[in-house]
C-alpha positions, 0 to 999 in steps of 0.5 A, spaced: 463 502 487 466 506 481 468 503 474 475 505 476 476 499 481 474 494 476 478 497 471 484 497 475 483 490 477 482 488 470 489 492 468 492 487 474 489 481 471 496 479 468 499 480 475 495 477 480 488 476 483 486 483 486 480 484 491 477 491 493 474 493 500 471 499 502 475 503 507 474 511 509 471 513 503 475 509 498 477 502 497 483 498 499 486 493 494 489 487 496 493 481 493 493 475 498 490 478 504 495 484 504 493 491 502 498 494 497 494 500 494 488 504 495 483 508 491 481 515 493 477 520 489 478 516 482 486 516 483 490 510 485 496 510 490 501 504 491 504 502 497 511 505 498 517 504 503 524 505 503 526 500 498 521 503 492 520 510 494 525 513 490 522 511 484 516 515 486 520 521 488 524 520 481 517 521 477 515 527 482 509 523 485 506 525 491 504 521 497 496 520 499 495 526 504 489 527 508 487 533 514 487 531 521 486 536 527 488 541 522 494 538 520 496 534 513 498 527 514 501 523 509 500 515 508 505 510 505 501 510 499 504 514 493 500 516 487 501 511 481 505 514 475 500 515 469 504 510 464 501 504 468 495 505 465 498 505 458 503 499 459 500 493 462 507 491 463 509 497 467 502 496 471 505 489 473 512 492 475 509 497 479 504 493 482 509 487 484 513 493 487 508 495 491 506 488 494 513 487 495 513 493 500 507 491 503 510 484 504 516 487 507 512 491 512 508 485 514 514 481 516 517 487 520 510 488 524 510 481 525 517 480 527 516 486 532 510 483 535 514 477 536 520 481 540 514 484 544 511 478 546 518 475 548 520 481 552 513 480 556 515 473 557 522 475 560 519 480 565 517 478 572 510 481 574 510 485 581 509 481 587 
């Protein structure tokens, strides 16, 4: 693990405990079991959704992308603004916003799974 991960964890101590897990050549950052950020190539990317993405876009930030089968694939994790590394209150605000996005995504996924289960129960099996 690079020195960058513990630096980010320390930066967010005023917000909440943050754990890191290795994944795909980088690390996922978690709070209460939900991944709200990733670190790839010594760069922090925060979870974005429809609610908080405009803040990233307004600052000209970009999503994390990778190449797959000759195409660029963008994830819902956007580059963190440099200001968070100088202002702990900004780090806390952006981390909370990203964790909220992760939580909204988790709730939406759980709701979709429940709907799918309910549909399967009401469908009759073929004779």
